[in-house]
Structures are given as structure tokens and as C-alpha cells.
N, C-alpha and C positions, 0 to 999 in steps of 0.2 A: 800588299801594295808595295811597289817599288818607289822609293822617294828620289826624284831627280829634278828638283826645281831648277828652272833656267836652262834646260837642255835645248839646244838648237842644232839640228842636223840639216845640212844642205846637200842636195844632190846636184852636182855640177857636171857640165859637159855640153857638147853642142846639141843642136836641135835634132829631134827624131831618134833619140837613143833609148827612150823609155824612162826618163826621169819622172814624169807625171805618174805613170803606173807604179813605179817604186815608191813614190811618196804615199800614195793611197794604201799600198800593201803594208808599208812600215807603220803608218798611222793606225791601221786596223790591229796590228800586233800590239802596239803600244797601248791602245785602248783595252785590249784583252788583259794586259798587265796592270790595268787600273791606273794608267797614267793619263792625266788630263792633257790632251793633245789637240792641236789644230794644224791646218795646212796653210802655208803661204803659197798660194797658187801662182803660176807663172803670170806676170803682170803685162808682158809685152802685147798679148792679144787685146788688151784694153787700151793700148796707146792710141791717142788721137792723131798721131803723126805717123809717117811712113816707117815700116819695119822691114826686116829681112835685108836683102841686098840694096833696097832703096832707102834704108835708114840714114839718119844724119846725127850730128852731135846733139841737137836739141831733143830728138826722139829718144836717144839713148840716155840723156840726162833725166828725162821724164821717167823712163823705165827704171833706171838705177835708183832714183830718189823715191819712187813709188814702192819699190821693193823694200827699201829701208823702212819706210813709213809703215808698211804692212807688218814687217817683222816686229817693230816696236809695239804696234797695236796688239798683235796676237800674243806676243811674249808676256805682255802685262796681264793677260787673262788666262794663261795656261801654264801647266808645269813644263810642257815641251812643245816645240814647234818643229815641223818638218817643212823644209823649204824646197820648192821646185825652182832651183837655181840659187845662186849667191851673187853678191855684187861683182865678184871676179868674172862671172859669166857675162853679166851685163856690160862690164867694162871691155871685155874681149870684142863684143859687137861694136862698141864705140871705137876701139882702136882700129878695127877692120875698116870702119867707115870713114873715120876722120883723123886717125893717128893717135899717138899717145897724148894724154892731157896731164902734164906734170902738175898742174894746179890742183887736180883732184886725187892724184895718186896717194898722198898722205892719208886722205880720208879712206880710200879703198883699203890701204894697208891696215889702218886702225879698225875699220869695220870687219875685216876678215878675221880679226882676233876675237870677235864676239861669237863665232861659231864653235860649238863643242866638237863637232865632227864634220869634215868635208868628205864627200864620197864622189869620186870621179867615175862616171858611167862611160864605158867605152863605146866606140862606134862598132856595131856589129852588122849593120845593114844600111842601105841608102835610106834617106828620109822619104816617107810616103806623104802624099798630099792629103791634108785634112781640112782644107778651106782657108788656111792661114799659112801653114808651114812652107818654107822654101824647099824645093825638091832638088836643088843643085847639089850633087855630090861634092864638087869642087868647093863650094861655099861651106858645106857641112864640115869637110875635112880642114879647111882653112881656119874655121872657128875653133875646131877641136885642137888644132896645133897652137893657136893663139892662147887658148885657155891653159894648155900645158906650159907654154912659155911664161905666161903671167904668174902661174903658180910658182915656177922657179924664181922669177924676178922678185916676187913678194915673200919668198921663203916659206911657202905653204907646202904641207905634206899631206895631201889627201889620201884617203884609203882608195886604192885603185881596184875596182872590181874586175875579176877575171873574165875575159870575153866568152870563154867556152862554158861558163858555169852559171848561166842566167837564172836557173832554178834555185840557186843557193845565194843569190845576192842579198836578200833580206837577212838571212842567217849570218852572212859576213858582217853586215852592219851591226846586228845585235851583238855579235861576238866582240866587235871592236868597241862597243859601248859597255861591255861586260853586263849585258842584260840577258835574261832567259828568253827563249822563244815561246814559252808557254807559262801561264800563271802557275805558281806552286800549288800542289794539291794540298787541300786541308784535310787533316785527319779528323774525321767526324766522331771517332769512337775513342779518343784518348781522354 
């Protein structure tokens, strides 16, 4: 068993880039390594207020604080959590909709320090409609650019996944965490 209490990995990036799929793939590998893990699923879909290009400051406050609440809840019960977004993503949508909010930036800066690893997922295709997701390429790219800008502003150094190597993304994350991709084999005859 790999001992990693308190590990919190967040996949960050704009909508429609594959963060959710990566969360599930990484969680499956961590479970095979006998690490107690749970997912902080994207909270925006449960927001009772407008999202996407119609969002506002109230909606993004709800999303941001719900994200934090879920992280606290699941981190208390698991060795590791894998987050579909981080508060910097949520804040990027807020900045896009309503501008910078200097009153909450100290909290964002503080909360970002609680992640063990940030993983920036690149845009490799336009977003596809799934019933909720906005399909505007301009909006997708604007949010992606804002996330990069906010990472620079907050002094964050996420692991940037290589766009052309989608099949190796989970291995890249495991390597950055110094974790094996498979459980060690037990010698049954020693």
C-alpha cells in the first residue's frame, strides 16, 4: 500500500477538455494502488443559478464555495481526493462574468495552496454539447486563457499535460506524484 494521506490532485482547465474522464481514470489507478480515494465532481452542473456565458457573480460564488465544501468533506474521509476543477477554475468563470473580486482573491490564493498537485488539461478540441456545456469555442478559449493568467497571477505552477499525448496523461500525473502506475507485485514464494 502507498501511504499518501492528505493528497489532493486537481485537474484544471476550461470546459470540454476531458477533466472528468481524467479524474475517473486517475481515481481507478489510485484505488488499484490501495489508496483510499474519492472524486470531487464538478459542482457547476448542480448550481441553481445561471452558468456558462449567462453566469453571474452570485452563481460563481455558489460554485466556488460549494467546491471548497466538497473538498473539505471528502478530504476528511479519504487518503486522497481527485478534483474535477479547483477554485482557480471557478474564479476564472467569475472574472469572465463579473471582473476581478479583490475581496476574495486572498482566499483563492490561500485555498490554492491546499492542493498537492494542479494539472492543467490543454484544449485539444472544441467543446461538445452534453446537455449543459457551452459549445462556444471563443468562450472555451477565453476561459482557458483566463485560467493561465490567474495561475501566473497567483504564482501557481501546474503540471501542463502535453496536447499530443492524451494516452499518457494519467502516467504523467502519477510520475509527477512519484507514484507507480501498478501495484507492486508480491513475492508469494519468498
